[in-house]
DRENTIMI-19306 format. One record per atom (N, C-alpha, C, O): x, y, z. Coordinates in steps of 0.001 Angstrom, whole numbers, plus 500000, padded with zeros to 6 digits. Layout:
XYZ...
REM end
This chain:
582644182966983877584087184076983693583182185301982452582082185423981913584056185753982491584022187513982116584631187394980537585732186842980525584164187777979290584826187885978419585195189416977949584877190327978713585577189594977236585639190881976571584730191452975812584295192553976149584319190891974776583281190821974300581890189602973920582234188438973714580495189931973856579730188715973511578398189174972740577599189932973291578209188721971537577549188554970636576311187602971154576421186538971763574876188392970672573864187851971147572491187552970210572250188262969234572007186931970428571053186756969239571362186606967750570819187013966723572709185687968090572520185625966527573059184022965660573699183043966043572413184408964352572643183246963451574184182954963149574889183865962715574706181674963379575881181419963567576253180718962093575452179787962017576918180715961121577518179847960624578875180240960590579434181325960432579391178703960840580717178659961286581831178771960219582978179059960561581493178540958908582734178126958128582755176991957679583431176706956692582043176161958297582465174408957548581440174363956378581764173481955583580442174946956056579218174679955263578075174215955772577083174135955046578031173803957224576875173300958278576040174784957811576183175928957378574890173560958369573466175201958364574012175902960053574678175504961009573298177079959684573320177781960672572565177300961571571793176351961428572811178142962865571991178028964678572105178912965048572822179894964858571506178680965533570670180472967007572145180234968122572547179191968637572602181393968201573556181042969897574449182510970022574093183596969566575503182264970651576013183460970774577499183301970812577727182104970985578413183862970742579705183595970606580729185243971225580833186438970949581298184171972224582121184810973203583459184898972719583964183874972260584502186585972767585669186305972323586054187267973552585249188017974102587878187082974017588129186976974608589889187210974730590405186112974524590400187719974857592145187744974639592421187767973219593469187233972858591752188233972447592027187742970548591260186614969937591138186411968729590802185966970826590331184212970795589106184221970427588544185315970457588368183087969998587249182689970462587135181814971746587907180857971681586337181858972998586507181214973814585277180471973901585477179372974419584274180641973634582622179943973799582042180291972483582197181362971898581216179059971998580603179267970784579157178484970763578973177326970390578289179306971202576469178413971444575794179440972171575323180554971938575989178205973698575197179054974795576642179509975560577488178771976065576621181057975461577394181364976490577256182065977756578116181729978570576265183112978246575575182840979433576000183260980702575481183023981792577531184253980296578864184940981362578638185996981338577463186350981247579493186766981398579355188027982059580576188312980353581271187527979707580190190323980173581439190871979599581333192248979317580321192937979178582377192510979262582864194520979005581715194714978037580787195492978259581853193770976669580744194633975533580012193515975108580596192568974581578993193517975250577366192922975018576700193527973446576246194666973332576745192683972495576484193499970984574788192254970961574716191026970915574266192769970987572370192364970250572773192140968841572792193212968236573096191144968120573135191202966986571705191034966089571603191131964866570703190771967009569164190478966463568747189962965079567978190358964203569571188916965241569173187602963782570217187778963005570463186812962284571135188972962876572545188809961916572973187427961667572572186499962369573690187290960790574892186122960829575978187007961286576393188146961074576367185543962307578068186195962541578962184805961927578825183582961934579714185575961528580642184368960446582255184560960645582615185728960796583250183568960662584427183769960369585035185348959650584461185470958568585631186109959807586287187071958872586570186206957263586910185027957166586348187056956237586215186724954858587846186377955119588588186599956076588013185841954040589370185765953477590174185370952288590619184275951945590251186739951666590189186995950288591674186582949574592571187406949394591762185154949202592985184917948567593522185391947513594587185020947019593122185863947295593857186450945448593252187854945493592102188213945243594456188639945921594789190309945512595550191071945117596499190640944463595439192304945331596562192714944759596729194017945579596871195087944987596715193950946856597319195305947632598511195439947880598629196451948570599752194835947641601140194785947534601486196403947892602028196838948907601036197076946826601312198629947027600611199353947553601047200402948028599181198976947634598560199910948051598312199924950078597979200886950770598622198535950511598119198580951704599270199531952540599007199927953675600698199894951812601346200388952930601018201664952713601370202475953569600328202105951617599468203835951785598187203713952453597551204742952686597696202492952816596311202420952893596287201439954556595599200419954545596775201676955424596645200822956273595565200547957080595538199890958121595033200887956730593413200625957538592369200357956165591171200637956143592950199904955339592302198722954503590865198569954361590144197579954482590513200303953956588875200803953658588266199880953211587611199092953893588425199838951718587435198910950942587473197598951212586623196898950663588434196982952091588452195201952207587918195209953384586893194527953347588169195789954754587577195585955905585945195727955998585221194905956560585374197261955155584165197384955169583407196415954362582187196321954494584032195733953582583130194350952976583805193043953514584136192106952787584021193101955263584215192000955935585431191099955644585381189984956162586616191423954830587620190898954852588746190917955956589141191991956409589053190189956212589984190057957593591150189392957479591703189175958557591741188968956437593061188410955553593026188571954595592014188097954080593749189116953868594195188849952455595533188672951756596497189414951945595515187644950945596756187159950516597351188183948960596640188346947968598318188566949066598780189488948208600125188848947628600492187757948062600871189530946635601461188880945304601284187921943935602125187283943302599429188135943693599588187399942954599895187584941721600581188562941422599362186501940547599537186636939415601287187285938843601373187839937747601978187188939341603099186926939044604297187828939298605371187978938716603471188638940885603693190001941256603723190657942297602876191505942579604704190355943013605120190645944306605133191865944809605077192692943900605193192426946052606092193717946309607789193526946672608647194363946953607826192483946572609491191782946777609491190375946592608650189557946964611057190119945666611882191262945461612308191792944924612929191181944054612408193157944877612698194120944313613505194109942618614609193635942352612543194783941674613597194547940118613775195396939614612798196125939786614812196071938733614757197306937935613566198207937692612814198712938525613557198285936597612427199276935855611038199364936529610426200432936533610524198212937118609245198144937685609477199141938932608690200024939273610891198785939639610976199546941100610887200914940681610287201639941475611334201467939621611514202728939538609741203402939489609363204450940014609076202621938858607726202939938268607233203092939554607126204244939974606896202125940297606761202085941915607419203323942957606864203925943876608371203403942597608881204743943575608420205894942813608256206945943434608186205859941565607986207394940851606475207403941625606168208340942361605576206270941383604064206254941746604020206893943142603357207926943242604830206265944572604334206381945414604851208203945755604481208652946840605658209130944833606405210227945204605636210908944203605715212111944454604947210714943211603413211543942305602489211861943150601878212926943235602366210632943967601211210685945087601486211452946455600545211812947162602208211581946643602629212822947829602931211653948776602674211853949963603567210163948341603440208935949575604950208677949584605295207524949841605863209556949347607017208829949483607527208865950673608466208114950938606865209991951896607780209556953018607284208738953708607913208035954499605704208686953460605504207003954369605841206075953756605976205010954359606114206152952246605761204904952040607308204796950868607263205286949740608650204034951450609881203660950941610015202457950400610394201412950930609682202672949312609814201100948848611142200553948498611309199397948110612060201411948647613481201050948536614178200009949497615292199502949370613334199839950390613649198967951517613415197846951336614142197057951939612179197196950330612166196480950104612603195146949344612080194348948566613967195338950043614512193753949136614332192674948782614493192129947690613865192214950046613392190499950546611827190552951007611276191646951133611246189537951212609891189750951709610111189698952885609247190149953637611400189103953473611076189140954919611377191264955131610842191658956167611765191888954689611684193247954354610635193897954218610462194983954773609832193371953510608113193847953118607112193587954120606167194222954588607527192659954264606729191753955877607086193154956999606159193833957441608286193390957293608667194092958476607977195594958035607240196122958867608072195871957512607494197124956578606082197038957107605829197741958085605229196362956660604080196071956626603695196403958636603045197253959245604377195411958963604203195476960182604856197056961396604631197307962580605472197585960607606004198423961113605152199672961791605730200209962736603738200253961401602692200643961716601332200105961598600347200805961363601315198762961781599941198568961967599390198121960461599614198608959353598708197176960813597372197379959783596066196948960060596055196221961054594756197154959463593596196846960223592778195561959496591564195368959573593725194762958794593654193258958187595163192489958567596284192983958685594844191534958659596092190674958282596629190167956984595729189629956338597685190155956433598060189589955147598918188658955456599303188332956579599248188185954313600276186841953443600489187319952550599974188357952134601399186592951986602039187048950523602616185620949779603343184713950183601858185912948370602997184855947248604353185346947393604670186287948120605281184539946536606472185716945683605833185297944530605467184181944162605743186740943868605547186505942000607033185883940859608198186273940777606495185110940350607232184923939552607891185752938614608940185581937994607209186530938626607778187989937051608722188338938357609861188099937954608787188673939376610019189243940261611028188624939977612049189186939582610915187355940131611838186461940625612931186434939065614159186340939047612172186527938108612881186343936318613554187503936238614779187547936127612523188893936307613371190050936305614538190123936998615614190573936603614153189464938483615288189955939279616902189133937980617860189727937486616649188211937915617779187860937447617952187922935940619073188170935497616863187701935061617185187983933544616342189039932743616289189069931513615604190015933702614635191176933305613674190626932387612931189687932675613691191109931487612437191209930782612589190333929284611728190130928429613772189981929319613926189418927938613446187912927440613432186954928213613157187850926414612541186533925652612929185596925769612231184936924999613868184694926377614568183642926423614342182528927763613580182549928729615223181727927378615401180899928774616376180801929410617446180491928885616206181119931106617266181115931584618037180060931077617674179009930549619423180605931374620914179218931836620648178773932921619874179118933814621456177848932769621496176692934291621669177501935468621099177271936535622495178488935250623621179212936556621853179857937025621228179530938033621320180982935758620240181755935858619227180961936868618625181505937794619141179436936489618106179094936949618133178928938244617214179217939010619408178358938598619576178388940127619516179898940936619356180197942120619626180315940282619642181676940823618007182002940836617731182406941966617422181987940416616034181571940275615484180562941233614267180751941224615659179958941741614950179200942772616043179259943922615612178526944812617224179780944297617893180439945533616630181787946079616299181766947265616039182828945187615343183676945485613494182951946226612676183306947075613641181928945335612242181285945701612383180727947086611520180843947956613547180106947231614027179880948798613789180511949564613024180204950478614442181753949430614977182928950396612883183287950871612164183213951867612786183556949822611121184359950155610363183382950745609576183816951586610351181867950518609776180696951316610368180692952461609664180349953412611985181103952774612172181088954175611886182238955319612014182291956543611443183109954309610924184633955157609489184648955458609085185623956092608395183473955018607383183720955274606306183656953945605092183455953933607187183890952929605608183400951703605061182212951709605654181163951959603508182380951338603063180642951734603167180489950032602276179748949617603821180882949242603701179860947767603958180824946929603946182027947189604257180188945646604811181130944643603170181137943454602202180388943319603572182246942911602396182761942127603233182974940492604415183263940302602230182734939546602894182916938188601741184120937258600511184173937270602453184717936739601176185726935853602103185331934686603182185878934458601336183887933663602092183609932732601612184241931212602198184125930136600202185022931549599578185858930758600279187372930216600075187952929150601376187863931624602179188871931403603854188689931049604469187642931248604335189699930591605800189690930715606500190035931852606286191174932269607350189287932518608109188813931847607538187114931830607970186189931141606585187104932697605778185662933149605706184545931547605926183347931372605311185619930670604794184628930045606072184102928443605892183565927350607320184672929219608565184151928247609186182809929313610254182226929129608639182655929936608947181244931073608060179555929935606923179235929590609212179091929809608769177688929363608103177104930575608058177719931640607437175569930352606690174803931451607918174532932226607790174946933378609426173805931924610236173719932832610553174966933768610932175033934937610280175844932893611148177009934539610311176966935461610668176811936629608769177123935027607803176833936528607826175942936801607799176103938021607864174838936639608170173081937292609253173846938558609017174329939666610373173684937836611778174245938974611719175465940029612471175732940966610887175930939684610742176893940815609673176303941894609951176131943082608294175992941249607216175308942161608099174296942610608214174413943830608695173467942225609200172552943031609585173225944599609081172786945632610468174250944564611174174675945579609901175097946549609759174610947671609077175976946026607935176160947069607815174984947824607988174844949035607474174084946904606358172698947398607070172413948376606439172155949401608610172345948460609469171873949082609381172311950930609934171780951893608342173609950830608547174663952243606994174049952635606697173889953819606124173752951639604703173424952137603926174511951358602744174825951503604969175091950381603942176281950032602795175703948537602661174593948023602179176975948252601158176467947085601623176827945934602717177391945935600883176590944570600889177399943031599758177563942525598806176973942012600384179140943005598848179880942165599245180559940892600367181058940801598409180605939928598933181087938536597811181559938192596760180955938409597892183022937446597072183726936310597555182472935311598551181921935779597228182050934406597337181104933408597552181731932025597251182899931776598064180923931187598602182022930411597504182503929266597608183612928741596528181654928949595141182328928233594016181760929035593963180632929526593041182801929100591718182424929835590609182432928776589436182175929047591057182743927552590408182827925965590469181196925289590140180090925719591008181645924142590807180627923247591970179766923640591389178697923451592879179493923946593615178565924441593733178046926429594539177511927190592282178677926467591917178326927891592039176718928210592668176571929258591622175434927616591918174579927877593039173848928157593188173054929086594368174375926708595729173915926763596319174269927947597274173727928503595238175869928527596714176033929858596327175514931184597166175272932052594877175318931364594591174111932336595188172734932260595310172102933309595501172303931322596684171069930923598056171458931408598842170556931698598494173002931549599758172942931627599634173120933015600465172601933760598517173919933547598535174104935453598586172771935827599039172597936959598220171666935148597611170169936067599247169487935604599804168547936170599611170033934788601200169031934411602148170103935289603238169588935537602015171412935801602828171607936510603049171278938132604026171113938862601236171276938327601313170439939887601357169178940114601375168688941243601377168582939113601950166864938965603052166676939053603552165917939884603653167311938232605399167227938318606665167696939451607789167312939771605384169111939925606014169192940970605712168998942393606257169131943488604546168604941858603622167789943466603748169070944791604299169200945884602649170029943660602008171185944531601055171432944362600648171510943202600066171727945653598657172307945626598737173346944626599773174010944662597851173653943704597479173860942470596212175248942930595160175086943548596689176345942467595232177295942624595461178174941291596424178874940976593914177828940420593839178348939293593171179721939389591949179698939532593808180979939332593499182008939695591997182946939024591687182796937842591462183559939633590339183747938749589978183237937829590289183718936739589088181931937913588742181294936964587902181859935876586948182337936490587711182079934595586595182467933462587197181940932753588291181384932850586177182139931567586406181646930055585825183448929099584674183784928820586979184132928869586724185131927865586758184955925981587513184373925202585409185872925813585226185854924759583762184806924040583610183584924024583239185474923729581508184715922981582176183237923122581809182476924017583480182775921901583317181214921182583970180517922644584072179302922474584329180843923706585027180416924309583879180123925804584121179319926704583151180651925750581772180796926731580803179063926799579941178577926067581457178603927975580898177499928210582149176174928603582106175008928995582914176897928330584865175799928210584606175761929758585028174688930191583926176745931006584495176355932353583910174872932566584429174090933363582687174527931718582364173210932163583174172358932321583227171474933175583903172622931416584991171026930716586499171324931592587321170506932007586490172752931678587635172821932455587835172280934139588701171715934806586392172868934346586581172252936141586235171175936265586249170639937373585689170342934804585174168588934940587196168040934970587778167027935358587568169108934456589000168705933969589805168136935784590253167103936283589546169793936250589826169409937264589448168438938589590070168251939635588424168008938200587605167299939305588434165588938951588263164692939778589279165326937695589308164397937334590628164100937932590978163108938571591442165398937522592866165269938196592971165252939571593924164609940012592150165858940458591990165045941868591695163727942055592570163022942556590764163301941791590197162171941241591363160760940817591361159781941564592028160782939947592613160010938870594266160265939462594935159295939821594785161595939510596399162155939621596999162719940947598138162924941368595585162897941472595926162711943009596755164563942899597839164707943464596150165726942197596816166904941784595772167640942912594560167436942850596289168388943793595619169001944855594985170226944134595439171245944655594131170510943157593629171543942532592181172139942501591096171624942231592614173634942941591402174396943041591219175594942566592169176014941906590079176478942705589978177714942068589879178847942688589873178546943882589792180052942578588979181138943274588365181537941965588597181004940880587443182679942233586828183488941194586317185270941892586187185611943068586175185898940912585577186976941521584101187474940437584199187546939212582731187788941252581778187485941077581132188431939981580021188929940167582099188729938474581522189537937888581565189243936048581533188051935743581601189781935427581279189757934245582604190139933181582771189805932008583233190749933847584256192122933538585761191850934285585955191930935498586724191528933307587832191798934001588690193167934770588187194277934937589583192910935027590637194456935066592009194408934848592515193708935726592612194722934281594113194856934103594484195863933807593792196873933939596582195869932961596649197219932225596322196782931136596293195635930692595990198064930572595568198237929333596566197863928117596106197522927027598301197964928419599320197386927835598966196033927590599410195290926715598088195792928490597742193982928049597739193283927134598567192420926839596627193650926496595681193776925074596835193665924047596559193084922997598162194171924219599083194397923334599778192868923153599865192324924254600180192220922296601043191065921856602345190803922627603256191619922771602311189792923011603490189361924177604911190003923661605644190632924424605187189793922409606835190164921395607152191449921761608313191859921728605903192344922225605927194238921983606579194227923632607193195287923757606616193860924214606959193786925498608479193427926005609009193786927056609103192500924810610354191812924585610908193136925614610409194236925376611965193028926783612894194116926973612018195178927895612319196323928235611087194570928121610239195997929383609901197325928481610164197445927284609329198194929231608177199308929092609394200138928383608945200493927293610490200516928496611433201270927720611265200673925958611250201305924902611168199348926221611196198811924810609922198732924140609751198456922952609101198979924943607737198865923962607440200314923759606758200743922829608089201163924847607949202695923825608663203082922742608238203948921977609573202601922613610053202770921380609460201955920262609352202506919166609028200600920420608526200125919519607109200927918992606891201045917786606401201333919770605344202424919580605566203644918651604756204153917876607057204055918947607442205023918286608117204877916810608403205804916052608300203477916590608828203216915166607511202994914574606521202694915241607525203184913008606442203592912537605930201791911880604765201451911672606896201103911721606869199638911339606694198742912417606475197560912154606764199167913731606317198306914618605052198061915176604463197044915540604667199819915136603490200311915603602644199254914765601949198328915185602958199748913180601837198720912622601875197649912621600774197259912232602820196437912933602871195026913806602017194636914471601097193839914284602486195501915665601700196052916668599877196009916524599101195168916979599616197135915792598046197393915436597398196198914797596259195883915142598315195234913516597723194625913187597214193060914133596318192215914112598267193347914782597750191641915962596620192485916642595507191959916614596707193526917157595133194210917747594131193425917338593398192593917873594333194110915715593028193566915240592957192341915279591823191869915367594079191443915231593550189585914577593511188884915767592718187943915819594307189174916903594408188243918091593805189155919292593986188517920329593233190249919541593155190373921267591669191042921511590871190908922439591627191735920428590315193276920367589675192569919242590124191970918265588467192827919686587267192825918815586023193497918864585262193601917901585778194059920262584860194756920592585156195744921381585380195616922585585184197243920487585934198032921403585168198878922325585626199736923080583705198461922135582650198947923407583014198292924964582880198733926105583407197338924542583883196436925532585159196633926709585309195920927702585919197662926352587354197738926476586896199310927283586598200253926550586876199464928591586918200813929354588155200857930085588880200093930722588083202424929630589683202784930483589142203503931678588141204220931663589987203214932839589725203345934014590547203794935040590089204043936155591979203944934699593030204363935336594081204914934942595034204135934896594356206255934546595350206720933937596369208016934886595835208816935655597632207982934658598577208764935501598833209890935094598944210846935861599031210009933253598982211371932791597748212170932860596620211786932552598069213232933264597062214371933920596328214472932425595104214383932324597100214644931408596338215176930151595606214212929298594998214452928255595778212949929982594454211802929255593373211347930328592767210278930402593298212720931313592116212073932461590947211899932093590087211132932527590911213102930745589228212601929986588714211190929806587538210850929931589887210294929451589740209474928933588728208174930144587957207215930117589536209145931122588817207759932623587020207644932711586190208552932687586866206421932801585340206304932262584627206207931134583402206093931082585630206265929910585521206080928716585744204677928080586754204063928421584708204003926998585341203219926614586174203592925354586186204760924966586977202469924610587649203032923365586325203382922402586335204538921978585576202839922132584637202882921412583982204618921556583903205468920670583640204692922806583183206333922935584264207223922532584062208149921747585683206916923165586650207775922856586822208292921143586908209434920692586832206674920280587094207540918546585743208022918438585709208621917363584464208084919055583749208711918299583516209704918546582511210139917982584353210789919628584085212092919923585621212382919689586091213410920177586353211597919030588114211993918455588110213187917237587969213121916016588300214127918030588700215431916418589375214777915455589183214917914247590430213822916137591185213253914477591111212154913710591804211575912873589641211987914456589136210760913667589958209463913678589792208607912809591189209278915056591749208005914530590718206837914933589685206879915600591548205507914114590576204528914710590826203914915716592028203774915942590040203428916519589966202865918332591282202034918138591730202023919285592265201250917267593414200883917584594307201632917335595436201158917462594192203035916899595469204200917051594959204652918600595794205239919290593800204435919094593545205359920155594471204861921410595178205423922247594058203362921072594716202536922332596149202548922457596808202650923491596676202394920879598120202400921299598755204033921757599768204304922402597771204904921172598532206047921771598166206704923279598588207742923789597170205653923822596918206012925555598070205320926081598631205808927062598567204090925491599565202971926162601090204084926037601761204331927039601316204452925130602249205250924759602381206606925551603435206726926177601484207642925625601176208498926318601318208464927581602240209065928132600715207985928022600830206939929870601917205952930040602159205481931152602459205680929176603576204991929572603792203812929793604861203394930239602511202900929429602281201856929899601521201484931128601550200332931561600753202561931769600608202500933260599002202879933428598620203337934505598057202672932314596924202676932105596296201272932651596689200114932507595281201766933264594227200338933511592949200357932691592468201425932313592354199095932393590897199290931823590151197562932327590698196498932615589047197880932262587687197311932132587481196534931260586958197187930357587619194995930813587048194492929820586119193826930270586212193326931391584729193628929302583754192968929482583656191825928589583006191997927558584128190810928777584392189613928148583754188102928237583899187239927372582897187938929666582712187009930422581180186648930044580546187467929379580578185444930452579539184945930150578762184866931727579300184298932677577476185508931808577110185476933209576780184392933678576902184143934877576093183184932424576099182001933048577309181030933616577083180599934747578133180754933222579752180886933027580076181166934669580429180209935359579978182156935107580407182928936249579540182510937213580095182340938298577819182179937182577072181356937733577834179774938028578086179376939165578064179165937052578371177875937210579797177504937803580184176420938237580379178554937711582326178353938475581695178510939759581946177588940536580822179569940272580641180030941462580061179335942379580296179604943557579116178220942009578650176839942202579424175952942096578819174894942267580531175785941889581185174374941841582205173903942799583344174370942787581919173210943430582638172900944641584312172948944861584933172725945900584767173271943689586400173717943901586729175051943922587871175482944080585653175763943750585849177263943572585293177842945017584236177616945605586686178873945437586394179826946573586039181083945962585681181110944785586112182175946700585685183736946417587061184253946536587881183921947393587239185184945489589132185964945774588629187303944696587900187121943721588999188201944970588490189775944540589413189734943696588738189730942667590512189699943348591105190085942810591714191519942499592098191961941416591695192155943813591405193725943903592276193865944891592994192972945340592216195175945303593472196014946093592471196689947348591313197054947148593136196763948593593025197882949433592867199295948987593895199942949187592048199868948528591209201505948287590775202055949300590462201422950308590684203376949183589982204258950007589539204975948934590223205154947926587963205574949161587406206463947932587816208105948193586986208964947896589100208479948748589644209690949225591171209567949133591716208536949526592166211007948416593329210697948167593809210015946958593006209956946027595283209346946754595749209457945483594567207718945197593791207669944242594669206831945948593932205526945925592596205640946074591895204772946595591998207218945410590531206946945484590262207211943946589194207303943340591998207334943364591318208764941589591061207122940679591426206024941100590458207355939582590081207259938569588699206049938544587895206257939452588484205296937967587384204058937906587365202854938234586729202056937545587987202488939246588581200966939350587314200198939425586168200623939573587796198843939278586669197277939103585956197828940526586430198365941528584996197552940253584065198081941664584367196368942790584043196188943964585150195299941729585628193847942848586343194757944074586083194465945241587065195640943828587672196663944981587168196991945990587896197439946876585688196877946210585296197690947185584220196548947635583959196285948809583589195859946392582565194973946948582097193456946336580988192971946108583551192922946175583199191315945794582185190644946615581083190300946188582705190435948090582090189884949328580749190411949110580102189541948529580158191287949287578652191465949305578250191244948324577115190770948273579056191505946992577841190843945638577825189776945595576887189131945127578805189323946046578615187483946184576972186975947140576019186241946878577282187653948043576148187038949427575030188291948947573951188022949475574947189334948275573250189796948204572884189496946738571772188974946659573411189649945726573115188920944466573268187766944132572279187424943483574181186749944251573960185594943419573698184613945524574217183536945817573499184804945742572738183957947508571210184697947561570242184337946891571229185396948161569775186471948060568559186769947247567360186603947472569332187341946067568572187746944696568415186373944128567325185809944031569962185686943629569258184621942476569947183305942572570462182492941804569692183475944117569714181621944425570466180627944166570323179420944364571833181639943394573191180422942827573229178936944040572827177772944059573964179868944914574181179168946340573681179403947165572976180412947167573796178539948365573165178782950193574052179504950238575050179615949526573473180396951691574251181384952331575528180581952966576662181058952924575186179125953649576378178528954502577290178150953231578492178405953313576983177789952519577925177390950956578715178549950704579872178424950305578216179628950893578868181033950150579872181553951109580932182009950680579624181519952310580427181555953519581772180965953926582768181396954507581277179423953209582628178091953323583236179026952582584293179455953046582753179600951240583986179170950016584509181077950643585631181330950205584187181728951104584954182883951668585707182602952894586494183523953113585762181619953826586373181600955127586762180445955088587899180397954617586079178793955552586792177800955821587634177531954972588846177520955188587138177301953990587516176697952203588878177367951928589779176593951604589165178626952002590834179390951521591617179123952890592844179130952983590906178936953721591656178968955277592524177354954808593722177156955008591706176503954260592632175438953995593434175079953473594417174370953688592785175877952283594126176415951122595375176283951425596364175583951209594874177507952201596411177708953018597198177131954035598337177518954295596689176327954545597063175591955780597158176240957044598035176029957880595784177398957182595839178287958260594697177350959207593512177245958888595206176810960222594024176223960915593806176955962144593360176191963000593968178296962617593379179442963371592460179900962586592334181009963106591840179894961868591262181169961075590180180728960141590577179772959475588942181086959850588152180648958954587358179633959435586750178982958585587210179328960643586254178830961256586119178899962683586994179287963458585018178517962969584489179451964612584257178003965061583476177065964902585864178499965994585471176926966804586508177522968093587322178397967797586467177220968935587429177440970483588379177800969889588522177670968673589511178520970975590473178950970386590877179617968947591723180511968951590527179369968226590589180465966943590492181739967303589762182170968196591453182555966405591981183822966461590431184231966153589672183490965528590093185391966625589067185851966836588740186868965161588298188016965214588885186551964554588335186908963161586796187129962473586570186556961408585729187980963107584437188114962747584270188899961476585025189548960751583018188600961484582305189222960301580628188879960485580068187839960137579964190158961184578630190095961439577915190995960182578651191889959763577171190934959813576588190974958679574840190605958585574456189691959315573805191306957699572776191137957957572615190560956053573098191109955062571931189547956120571694188678954707570521189335954171570037189117953061570135190083954962568454190797953847568667191800953194568035192310952269570443192343954170570155194238953440571825194289952824572357195235952243572407192992953152573730193502952336574448193024950837574721191921950365574616194502950321575043194344949442576032195360949001576549196127949813576407195392947260576868196607946736576561197670945761576660197414944561576192198855946168576039199673945630576281200379944539575558201033943788577796200063944580578816200595943494578274200040942221577278199317942225578860200337941221578645199937939635580194200015938509581301200317938955580051199832937712581382199537936898581756201272936965582860201613937391580861202194936562581154203852936672581137204491937515581444205673937362580670203853939137580743204560939734581050203439940828580022202995941340582270202873941310582754201906942108582931202070943331582688201157944121583291203009943643583796203846945345582655203452946188582492204491946828582000202850946493580784203098947456580782201588948061580715200603947326580868201505949560581014200716950344580023200162950408578879200602950293580432199008950625578699197955950710578048198656952290578586199351953152576651198083952151575501198084952782575406196838953517575513195858952780575245196587954695574489195221955543576165194529956331576368193400956776577019195595956259578302194938957081578263195142958450579428195321958806577679195191959188577503195671960724579351195778961559580186196655961783579245194753961701580553195000962731581786193800962221581436192775961637583007194049962482583928192747961577585406193274962950585705194368963429585791192327963087586789191935964387587989191636963791587819190580963181589330192101963629590337191433963852590947191180964881591096192081965706591487189839965129591787189410966395591563189935967428592569190151968105590487190285967903589490190053969314588796191476968724587617191687969006589591192517967846589346193760968116588142194419966995588109193939965861587564195079967220586943195716966292587315196516965681587734197564966173587274196236964186587651197299963046586719198039962233586964199112961681585228197157962180584158197852962031583350197925963337583109196931964022583055198840963554581812198866964626580225200058964206580114201283964242579265198975963848577731199516963326578389200507961601578141201554961004579200199438961485579374199705959998580161200996959881579901201663958879581025201450960670581856202076961045583670202107961365584267201760962384584129202577960260585564202212960810586261202750962118586185203964962305586881202037962972587301202503964239588733203008964204589206203730965081589411202571963105590734203252963152591874202223964026593014202508964391591150201011964192592321200339965248593093199668964050592669199758962898594365198921964408595304198015963080595364196831964058596444196949964638594973196171964337595380195134964870595391193887964161595363192859964837595431193802962821596350192852962182597978192302962315598863192799963012598048191365961603599289190865961219600087190187960442599464189220960882600705189817959858601862189491959289601604188180959074602002187791960172601103186767958293600609185943958284602077185078957703602428185428956576602659184349958158603888183843957444603914182148958003604802181385957623
REM end
């Protein structure tokens, strides 16, 4: 038999967690045709000289909803071995569209010269978004959750109130439509507005709909700090009442007084599985710093009514003082740990790559740190991103080693050129998977190599109910990542993140080389997973 591609002299790690073995892998017509001893001809024969060949990495938690349409080659993802990513996390998805958030997205594409190639006004539904992605191809495959924030905002806006019976029925209908169009589940961002205004009963009612279609429930919980334990309990309650598989997103404990709580929360998840039959798991990115909008540090009530209402509160002296008081007591204690990363207002560009403490130290007007933060949010119209250093390295390693944890970047498909290369984004966008394999497998030996690959491949595939990816087996899609376990690493850091990893030699998506000998081939063989 003749194959399209045969890889020789490989250390095969099949994604199941089983020990590696030496052999060959044959690819033909986009599928894996033989694994182990192949011994036949091929159009292309690649001697990988002892490097690892593994299933393509599955990034189960990403935010590439709006970057993939502008970066169809998905540079920062495929160069770290990712062949499938799941977007629509933390309660925000590209569709269905809604209100002021849509205007902000359209404005972003327009201001970065992308309006002609990305017309987001077409994305009225998940089906529309998927069709847009398929129109000009992708270098990796993608699936999407539907965001609870989109659903809520589309029906009742950013109001801090419960939906009426009629509104809840409308929300359930929108979830059903998204699931029928191919969404893989429902996500919530209960830390962010408008999701933070939802009571548990509302989330259960919507999760029940996703469950009817075989979907999962993924959540950025209400708290990953002081009320971490209570938030886990709410998450488990939603899973139990809706009878739906639960994915705790980017599990961590923020703030020194909360460090160590992950040992309790992970044990609680174990007990929920053992005693209550709740199918709960979690994902994690391997860093001690998180990243989100700078405005997320403000209290939830300040966002009631959306960005326009927030701006008006920041302009009102009494309301601003109230927000500032909350900042001092509730959210922020270490200004050295808040790094400004991406701003949209050109007049604020000098703040990128600096902490709030740095900015305060060099401020000519001697503004206190809280005032500087509020001014940035105001002047950048709540579009600024930041990185916050609040996690403990021991916690990161403990969560990583746990049986219920898989790897998810919480990042986006970027490239260090053009509008998607601006600012100082979190390094997870460029190196999550190599960082695990380089630092935590090779250098620190936190987990074995085979277990790490399982957490990147077979484990997320099983979570998503995908049986033709994530494991090397005959007949599976030929999504493959070839890497050198001795040299793979992430060279970037928090101040210089836009660096592609080393040690990723080849990446195939549906049997086609997307990365060959470390370089992007420009091919777009990816597909939408419905």
